N, C-alpha and C positions, 0 to 999 in steps of 0.2 A: 825270822832275822830281819832286825829294824830299817826304819829307812833312813837314810844318808843323803845329807845336803853337799854340795859341793861347790868351792867358789871358782873352778876355771876347770877346763880338761884333763890337762895334766894331774891335777889333785885327785879327780876320778880315776883316772890311768894307775896313778900309784895304790889306790884301794884295792885294785882288783890282783896284785901280786900277793901270791899264796908264800909265807915261811917256808924255806928248804927243810927246816927241822920241825915243822910242822906233822905231828905224830896222824892226823887225818889223811896228810897226802898222799899216801900209797893207795887207801883204800876210795881216796877222790878220783885217783889216776886208773885205778881198775873200771869203776865207776863208767868213766868216760870211754873207755877203750870199748866196754861193750855196750855203751849207749850206739859208738859210732859202728860195732858191726850191724847193730841191728837197723840203724840205717841206712845203713851203704854197706853192704855184706863184698868182701872183696872178688872171693872167689878166682883167686891168682890159679894160673896152670901151674901144676904142681911138677917136678921131673926136671930131668935135662933133655935139651932139644938140641940137635946139629942143624946146622943150615950152609949150602953150598959158600952164599952171598950173604952180606952184611944187609942186602937190599930184601933178602925175602925174611931174613929175622925182625928186621925192620917193617914189612909186610904183617909178619904174625901177630907183632905187637900192637901194630895199627887196627889190626882184626879185632884183638884182644878189648881194646881200648872202646872201639866202637860198640863191641856187644855191651860192654858194662855200662856206656852211656844210655843206650836203649832199654837194658835192665833197669838203670836209676830212672829212667823217663817215665817207664812203664809204671815201676810203683808209684812215681809221682803222681801220675794218672789215675792209678787205683790200686789206693790205699790196704784195701782189704786183701789183694791177689798179688803178696808179697814174692820173691824169688826164694 
């Protein structure tokens, strides 16, 4: 890819857009998703869960978010030991 010069930020922003009819678009999206999974795997809990109260449901979600943040911080601190 060659070097491009822009006169203003708006011109640069327009250059970032990809035409929806671009035949390479699905492949680019697939590669982006694959990269995002490698960089930050989701590990979303599977299945259905029942809770007695909304507070219990919120607490479980918050605990999952805390675990995910901790895993990402650990991966950033030690890139060789990823989850």
